[in-house]
C-alpha positions in Angstrom: 61.2 105.8 -46.8 61.6 107.9 -50.1 58.3 109.8 -51.3 57.6 111.9 -54.3 55.5 115.4 -53.7 53.3 116.4 -56.4 52.1 120.1 -56.5 48.4 120.5 -57.6 47.8 123.0 -60.3 45.6 125.9 -60.0 42.4 126.2 -62.3 42.9 127.6 -65.9 40.2 129.1 -67.8 40.3 127.7 -71.5 37.1 130.0 -72.1 36.2 133.4 -70.7 32.8 134.9 -70.4 32.4 137.3 -73.2 30.8 140.8 -73.2 27.4 141.2 -74.6 24.8 143.5 -75.6 21.3 142.4 -75.2 17.7 143.9 -75.6 15.7 144.9 -72.6 13.2 142.3 -71.7 15.2 139.5 -73.1 17.4 137.0 -71.5 21.0 135.9 -71.9 23.9 133.4 -70.7 27.7 133.9 -69.8 29.7 130.6 -70.2 33.3 129.5 -69.1 35.7 126.5 -69.3 38.4 125.7 -67.2 40.7 122.6 -66.3 41.7 121.9 -62.8 38.5 123.0 -61.2 36.2 121.4 -58.7 33.6 124.3 -58.4 32.4 127.2 -59.8 31.0 130.5 -58.5 29.7 133.5 -60.7 30.1 136.9 -59.3 28.5 140.4 -60.2 30.0 143.8 -60.0 27.4 146.3 -59.9 29.8 149.3 -59.2 30.9 148.5 -55.7 33.2 145.6 -56.5 32.4 141.7 -57.2 29.9 139.9 -55.0 28.6 136.3 -55.4 25.5 135.8 -57.5 22.8 133.5 -55.7 20.2 131.7 -57.6 17.4 134.0 -57.4 15.3 135.5 -60.4 16.6 136.6 -62.8 19.8 134.4 -62.0 20.3 130.5 -62.1 23.2 128.1 -62.7 25.3 130.6 -60.1 27.5 127.5 -59.4 27.8 126.0 -63.0 30.0 126.9 -65.8 26.9 128.7 -67.3 25.3 131.6 -65.6 21.8 132.2 -67.0 19.8 135.7 -66.8 16.1 135.3 -67.6 15.5 139.2 -68.1 18.5 141.6 -68.6 16.1 144.6 -67.5 17.8 147.1 -65.1 21.3 145.2 -65.4 23.0 147.3 -67.9 26.6 148.2 -67.2 26.9 145.3 -64.9 30.3 143.0 -65.1 30.2 139.2 -64.5 33.4 136.8 -63.8 33.5 133.0 -62.6 35.6 132.1 -59.6 36.8 128.5 -60.4 38.3 126.5 -57.4 40.6 123.3 -57.5 43.1 121.5 -55.4 45.6 123.7 -56.5 43.5 127.0 -55.5 41.2 129.6 -57.0 41.3 131.6 -60.2 39.0 134.3 -61.4 38.0 134.6 -65.0 38.2 137.7 -66.7 35.0 139.9 -66.4 32.4 140.4 -69.4 30.2 143.5 -69.4 26.6 143.4 -70.0 25.2 146.2 -72.1 21.2 146.4 -72.2 19.7 148.1 -75.3 16.3 149.6 -74.8 13.8 147.7 -77.2 12.0 150.0 -79.9 8.4 151.0 -79.4 6.3 153.3 -81.2 2.7 154.0 -82.4 1.4 155.9 -85.5 -2.0 157.5 -86.6 -3.3 159.6 -89.3 -5.7 162.2 -87.8 -9.0 162.8 -89.9 -8.7 159.3 -91.7 -10.8 158.6 -93.8 -9.5 161.2 -96.2 -11.2 162.2 -99.4 -9.3 161.8 -102.8 -9.2 165.7 -103.0 -7.4 165.9 -99.8 -3.8 167.9 -99.6 -1.1 165.7 -98.2 -1.4 164.2 -94.6 1.3 163.8 -92.0 1.7 160.9 -89.7 1.6 161.2 -86.1 4.3 159.1 -84.5 5.0 158.6 -80.8 8.0 156.6 -79.7 11.1 155.4 -81.5 12.1 157.3 -84.6 14.1 156.3 -87.6 12.0 153.6 -89.0 10.5 153.4 -92.3 6.9 153.4 -93.7 5.0 151.1 -96.2 1.5 150.6 -97.4 -0.6 147.4 -98.4 -2.2 146.9 -100.8 -0.4 149.0 -103.3 -2.0 152.2 -104.3 -1.4 154.4 -101.4 1.0 157.3 -102.2 3.4 157.3 -99.0 6.8 158.6 -98.3 8.4 155.8 -96.9 10.8 158.3 -94.5 8.5 160.6 -93.4 5.2 158.5 -93.4 3.5 161.7 -95.3 0.6 160.5 -97.7 -1.1 162.3 -100.6 -4.6 161.1 -101.1 -5.0 163.3 -104.5 -2.4 160.8 -106.3 -3.6 157.5 -104.5 -6.1 155.1 -105.6 -9.4 155.1 -103.4 -9.6 152.3 -100.7 -8.5 151.1 -97.4 -4.8 150.5 -96.5 -2.8 149.3 -93.6 0.3 151.5 -93.4 3.3 149.8 -91.4 6.1 151.6 -89.5 9.0 149.4 -89.3 12.3 149.7 -87.1 15.2 147.3 -88.3 16.8 145.2 -85.6 19.7 146.6 -83.9 21.5 146.5 -80.5 20.4 143.0 -79.7 17.0 144.0 -80.3 14.7 142.3 -83.0 12.9 144.3 -85.9 9.8 146.3 -84.3 6.7 146.8 -86.5 3.4 148.7 -85.8 0.5 149.6 -88.1 -2.8 151.8 -88.6 -5.2 151.9 -91.0 -5.8 154.7 -93.7 -9.0 154.9 -96.1 -9.0 157.1 -99.2 -12.8 157.8 -100.3 -13.7 159.0 -103.9 -15.2 162.6 -104.4 -19.2 162.7 -104.6 -20.6 164.0 -107.9 -24.1 164.0 -109.1 -26.7 165.8 -111.2 -30.6 166.0 -110.9 -33.5 167.0 -113.0 -37.3 166.9 -113.1 -38.6 166.1 -116.5 -41.9 168.1 -117.6 -41.4 171.0 -115.2 -43.4 173.3 -114.9 -46.2 171.2 -113.2 -49.6 172.0 -112.3 -50.7 172.1 -108.8 -53.3 169.3 -109.4 -50.9 167.1 -111.2 -49.7 163.7 -109.8 -46.5 163.1 -107.9 -43.2 163.4 -110.0 -39.9 161.5 -109.7 -36.3 163.0 -109.8 -33.8 161.9 -112.6 -30.5 161.6 -110.7 -27.0 160.6 -112.0 -24.1 160.1 -110.0 -23.4 159.5 -106.2 -26.4 158.1 -104.4 -27.5 158.5 -100.8 -28.1 162.1 -100.6 -31.0 164.3 -99.3 -33.3 166.7 -101.1 -34.8 169.9 -100.2 -36.4 173.0 -101.8 -36.2 176.6 -101.5 -38.5 178.6 -100.5 -40.7 176.4 -98.4 -43.9 175.3 -100.0 -42.7 172.5 -102.1 -44.0 169.1 -101.3 -40.7 167.0 -101.5 -39.5 163.8 -100.2 -36.1 164.5 -98.5 -35.0 160.7 -99.1 -36.3 160.1 -102.9 -36.6 163.4 -104.3 -40.0 162.9 -105.4 -42.4 166.0 -105.5 -46.0 166.3 -105.0 -47.5 169.3 -106.8 -51.0 168.7 -105.4 -49.7 169.4 -101.8 -47.3 172.2 -102.7 -47.6 176.0 -102.7 -47.5 177.6 -106.4 -44.3 179.2 -107.2 -40.9 178.5 -108.4 -38.4 176.4 -106.3 -34.7 175.6 -106.3 -34.4 172.0 -105.4 -31.1 170.8 -104.0 -29.6 167.5 -103.7 -26.9 167.4 -100.9 -24.5 164.7 -100.2 -23.3 165.3 -96.7 -19.7 165.6 -95.7 -18.4 162.2 -95.2 -15.3 159.8 -95.4 -13.0 162.9 -95.5 -15.0 164.7 -98.3 -16.6 167.9 -98.0 -20.2 168.1 -98.4 -21.7 168.0 -102.0 -24.7 169.9 -103.3 -26.2 170.2 -106.9 -29.6 171.8 -107.9 -32.2 172.4 -110.4 -35.5 174.5 -110.6 -39.2 173.3 -110.4 -42.2 175.5 -111.1 -45.6 174.7 -109.7 -48.2 176.7 -111.5 -51.5 178.1 -109.8 -54.1 175.7 -108.5 -55.8 175.2 -105.1 -54.0 173.4 -102.5 -54.5 173.2 -98.9 -54.3 171.0 -95.7 -56.3 171.4 -92.4 -55.6 170.2 -89.2 -56.9 170.8 -85.7 -53.9 170.3 -83.7 -55.6 169.7 -80.4 -57.9 167.0 -81.6 -59.4 165.3 -79.5 -61.0 168.3 -77.6 -62.4 168.1 -74.2 -66.3 169.0 -74.0 -65.3 171.7 -71.6 -63.4 173.6 -74.0 -65.0 176.7 -75.7 -62.8 176.9 -78.9 -60.4 174.8 -81.4 -58.8 176.7 -83.8 -58.0 175.0 -87.5 -54.5 175.2 -88.9 -55.0 175.9 -92.6 -51.7 175.4 -95.1 -52.3 176.5 -98.7 -55.0 178.1 -100.5 -57.3 180.5 -98.5 -60.9 181.6 -99.1 -62.6 178.0 -98.8 -65.6 177.1 -96.5 -65.7 174.6 -93.7 -68.2 172.0 -93.1 -68.6 168.9 -90.9 -70.2 165.5 -90.9 -72.2 164.2 -89.3 -74.2 166.9 -87.6 -73.6 168.1 -84.0 -70.3 169.8 -84.5 -70.4 173.6 -83.8 -68.1 175.2 -86.6 -67.7 178.4 -88.1 -67.9 177.9 -91.8 -65.7 180.9 -92.8 -62.8 180.3 -90.0 -63.2 176.8 -89.3 -63.1 177.6 -85.7 -65.1 174.9 -83.5 -67.0 175.1 -80.1 -66.6 171.8 -78.2 -68.8 173.0 -75.3 -71.7 173.5 -77.6 -70.8 170.2 -79.5 -72.3 166.7 -79.5 -69.4 164.3 -77.8 -68.4 162.1 -81.1 -65.7 162.0 -84.0 -66.4 164.2 -86.8 -65.0 164.8 -90.5 -64.3 168.4 -91.0 -64.3 169.4 -95.1 -62.5 172.2 -96.2 -63.8 173.3 -99.7 -62.5 175.6 -102.4 -64.8 175.9 -105.2 -63.9 175.6 -108.9 -62.1 178.4 -110.8 -59.2 179.5 -113.0 -59.4 176.3 -115.0 -59.0 174.2 -111.9 -61.7 171.9 -110.5 -63.3 171.9 -107.0 -60.8 171.2 -104.4 -61.5 169.6 -100.8 -59.5 168.4 -98.1 -60.6 166.8 -94.8 -59.3 166.0 -91.4 -61.0 164.1 -88.3 -62.1 166.1 -85.1 -63.1 164.3 -81.9 -65.1 165.9 -79.0 -64.6 163.9 -76.0 -66.8 164.1 -72.8 -65.1 165.8 -69.8 -64.8 163.3 -66.8 -66.5 164.1 -63.5 -66.8 162.2 -60.1 -67.2 162.4 -56.4 -65.8 160.1 -53.8 -66.6 159.4 -49.8 -66.0 156.8 -47.3 -68.9 156.5 -44.9 -68.3 156.1 -41.0 -65.3 158.2 -40.5 -63.0 158.2 -38.7 -61.9 154.5 -38.8 -60.2 152.4 -36.0 -56.8 150.9 -37.0 -58.0 147.4 -35.9 -61.2 148.0 -38.2 -62.0 145.9 -41.2 -61.5 147.2 -44.8 -63.8 149.9 -46.1 -65.0 150.5 -49.5 -65.4 153.9 -51.2 -68.5 155.5 -52.6 -68.0 156.8 -56.0 -70.4 158.6 -58.2 -69.6 159.8 -61.9 -66.6 158.6 -64.4 -65.2 155.2 -63.7 -61.7 153.8 -64.6 -59.7 156.2 -62.3 -57.0 155.3 -59.8 -57.0 156.3 -56.2 -54.0 157.9 -54.3 -53.3 158.8 -50.9 -51.1 161.5 -49.4 -49.2 161.4 -47.3 -47.8 157.8 -47.5 -48.9 155.4 -44.8 -52.7 154.7 -46.0 -53.2 151.2 -47.0 -55.4 151.8 -50.3 -56.0 149.6 -53.3 -55.3 151.7 -56.3 -58.0 150.2 -58.5 -61.0 150.0 -56.2 -60.2 152.5 -53.5 -60.7 150.0 -50.7 -58.8 150.9 -47.6 -57.5 148.7 -44.9 -57.2 150.5 -41.6 -55.3 147.5 -40.2 -52.4 147.7 -42.3 -52.3 151.5 -42.2 -50.5 154.0 -40.1 -52.9 156.1 -37.9 -53.3 159.7 -39.2 -55.4 162.1 -41.5 -55.1 161.3 -45.4 -56.3 163.1 -48.5 -57.4 160.4 -50.7 -57.7 161.3 -54.5 -59.4 159.6 -57.4 -57.4 160.5 -60.5 -58.8 160.0 -64.0 -55.8 160.4 -66.3 -55.9 162.9 -68.9 -56.9 161.5 -72.3 -58.8 162.4 -75.3 -57.9 166.1 -75.0 -59.2 166.2 -71.4 -56.4 167.1 -68.7 -56.0 165.2 -65.6 -59.3 165.0 -63.2 -58.9 164.9 -59.5 -61.9 164.1 -57.0 -60.7 164.1 -53.4 -61.9 163.2 -49.9 -60.4 163.2 -46.4 -59.6 159.9 -44.3 -58.8 159.7 -40.7 -57.3 156.7 -39.4 -57.4 156.5 -35.3 -55.0 154.3 -33.5 -56.8 151.4 -31.7 -56.5 151.4 -27.9 -54.1 148.6 -26.5 -52.9 148.1 -23.2 -51.9 145.5 -20.4 -52.0 145.9 -16.7 -50.4 143.9 -13.8 -49.9 143.9 -9.8 -46.4 142.6 -9.8 -46.4 142.3 -6.0 -49.6 140.0 -5.7 -50.8 138.5 -3.6 -51.2 141.5 -1.0 -51.2 141.0 2.9 -54.4 142.4 4.2 -52.5 144.5 6.5 -50.0 145.7 3.7 -49.4 149.1 2.2 -51.3 150.5 -0.8 -50.2 148.7 -4.1 -49.8 150.5 -7.5 -50.7 149.0 -11.0 -48.2 148.5 -13.9 -49.9 150.0 -17.0 -48.3 149.3 -20.4 -49.9 151.0 -23.5 -52.9 153.4 -23.9 -53.6 155.7 -20.8 -56.8 157.3 -19.9 -59.1 154.2 -18.8 -60.8 153.3 -15.7 -60.3 150.3 -13.4 -63.0 148.2 -11.8 -62.8 144.8 -9.8 -65.0 141.7 -9.4 -66.2 140.2 -7.2 -66.8 143.2 -4.9 -64.7 143.6 -1.8 -61.7 145.1 -3.4 -60.9 148.9 -2.2 -59.6 149.9 -5.8 -59.1 153.6 -7.1 -61.3 153.6 -10.4 -58.8 156.2 -11.9 -55.3 155.2 -10.9 -55.8 151.2 -10.4 -54.2 151.5 -6.7 -55.4 149.0 -4.6 -55.5 149.3 -0.7 -55.3 145.9 0.8 -56.3 147.1 4.3 -60.1 147.1 4.4 -60.3 144.6 1.4 -61.8 141.1 1.8 -59.0 138.6 1.6 -59.7 136.6 -1.8 -58.8 136.7 -5.4 -60.2 139.7 -7.7 -60.2 140.3 -11.4 -59.3 143.9 -12.1 -60.5 145.2 -15.5 -59.1 148.2 -17.4 -61.4 149.7 -19.8 -61.0 152.4 -22.5 -64.3 153.7 -23.8 -65.3 153.5 -27.4 -64.1 156.8 -29.3 -62.8 158.0 -32.7 -64.2 155.1 -34.6 -62.8 152.5 -32.1 -64.8 150.1 -30.0 -64.5 149.9 -26.1 -61.2 148.2 -25.1 -60.8 146.1 -21.8 -57.9 144.0 -20.5 -57.5 142.2 -17.1 -55.3 141.1 -14.5 -55.6 139.0 -11.2 -55.0 140.6 -7.7 -55.0 138.5 -4.5 -55.5 139.8 -0.9 -54.5 137.4 1.8 -55.4 137.4 5.3 -52.8 138.1 7.9 -50.5 135.1 8.7 -50.6 133.9 12.4 -48.1 131.1 13.4 -48.3 128.9 16.7 -45.3 127.6 18.1 -45.1 124.3 19.7 -44.5 123.9 23.4 -41.1 123.6 25.0 -40.1 119.8 24.9 -37.3 117.8 26.5 -36.0 114.7 24.9 -33.5 112.1 25.8 -30.2 111.9 23.8 -30.2 109.5 21.1 -34.1 109.4 20.7 -36.2 111.0 18.1 -38.2 114.5 18.7 -40.9 116.0 16.6 -41.9 119.6 17.1 -45.1 120.9 15.0 -45.5 124.7 14.0 -49.0 125.4 13.0 -50.3 128.7 10.7 -53.5 130.2 10.1 -54.1 132.9 7.4 -51.9 134.1 4.7 -52.2 132.4 1.4 -51.9 128.5 0.8 -49.9 126.5 0.4 -47.6 127.7 3.1 -44.1 126.5 3.9 -41.9 126.7 6.7 -38.2 127.6 6.7 -35.5 129.3 8.7 -35.2 133.1 7.9 -32.4 133.8 10.6 -29.7 132.0 12.4 -29.1 128.2 12.0 -30.3 124.9 13.5 -28.5 123.0 16.0 -26.9 120.0 14.6 -29.2 117.1 13.8 -32.4 119.5 13.7 -34.0 119.8 10.2 -37.1 121.5 9.1 -39.8 120.1 6.6 -41.9 122.5 4.4 -45.4 121.4 6.0 -44.4 121.3 9.8 -41.4 121.4 12.0 -39.0 120.0 13.2 -37.2 116.5 13.6 -34.4 115.9 16.1 -31.8 113.0 15.9 -29.8 112.2 19.0 -30.0 115.5 20.6 -27.6 116.1 23.8 -30.2 118.4 25.2 -32.4 120.7 23.2 -35.2 123.3 23.9 -36.9 124.9 20.9 -38.8 128.0 21.1 -40.0 130.3 18.4 -37.2 131.6 16.4 -38.2 129.5 13.8 -41.2 130.1 11.4 
């Protein structure tokens, strides 16, 4: 039969992937179009030949006509091609090269901002990509667009945003970064005091200022009473003389410090202040000096009476004064056309604290009740103990031995320094003795009357003595050992006693001890029984300690023989049995 053979054509690429330049951090795609193709496989050549690409980050669509790359970072110089497969075979596309551009990055700053309008030109500090241009917003800042240099002297004062721009290139978009720059005006001012010179007895005088506000005022030499914030001067509290008053606007906003000054004269007139820097003074001090500022030669007095004061020097003697608050007056008599001048200051004399403390009944046992302190003298202090471990109420001084660590403590009663008097301490010693505590036990009780000497187990405080009740027990009063031999068989209560000492009462604890008479067992007589019948054999015992039980202690019973706890024994269907005394 005739047939027609048609050869399938190999795939043919109508569109091949194109070479691209992409910015680092961006994505891209490669696309093909082919006829006679049934499937596609993208390949990459990283330098060692083409290999198939798999669908894993940053790749997707590796078996489609479009290969997608989500991030080209690190893929610069790679080649990509597509392999198309059809009925007529396989065809490779041409290769496309991926070029990755590094994206621009930069920061800019102007060291020293803000700048004064008198400042010289300032250069920008740029890190990162070069080649950009500079601009400022709003208008008014003199800036070089190529270098970024600014000129404050020819700029309008204000705050600007400087922008550094790198144009789009190499597949990367335009990049901008900015910084802030402030240009401040130069400070300028004048000051004056209308009416100078002034009398020392005159009222306060205000300054007249024109220009920049916010500065501070000072005077030279010292002696002029001036408000540093407002510039107001007070002749009455100033020393006579001629002063230079300076108005200072401190360096700020890039501008240097600015100063301007004027002259002020205070004419003669008495003026002074007095102060007792140590007031209040404690009544155990012997002197307190006055600080006089201003005109000398006045006299001192105090009101009310009771303050020991030297009228010429102003020195006081607190130890010879009555405790209270006084007003000390310094008086300069009228003269040289000026009226009498007086100034005052308060002085307080405080009573010095004094106290004693004690605790009756020392030492105290650690299981004792709380104990109050006996205090005489100044109240209101606090109580402290050293070393730590003593439970003490800081306000009342009451101690609680039961919650304290045994030991010796120094208890201090502190009256904190106040009103010119230093801290005051009164002390005493307190001792807390550890309370005796013990348990005793005779672990092997009961003891057989013919047994060996038995020792006691003592846990706790040693050094006590042992006794027993009722009488009849041979007991060592020092060691607590029991000698059953010679003791009467019965139950005893053994008492361990620690005598009272060091503030602690007598302590006792008890334990039971039993001495049993010797055990005697009577065996049953030999018996014979018929096979298949029952037989009871009875053992009896005297002495020892009830209740008594019977058990097999060695060997084993014949089949069918059992032991009951209260007697012995029962036999079922013995063939023949003779029982003697190996059982007890």
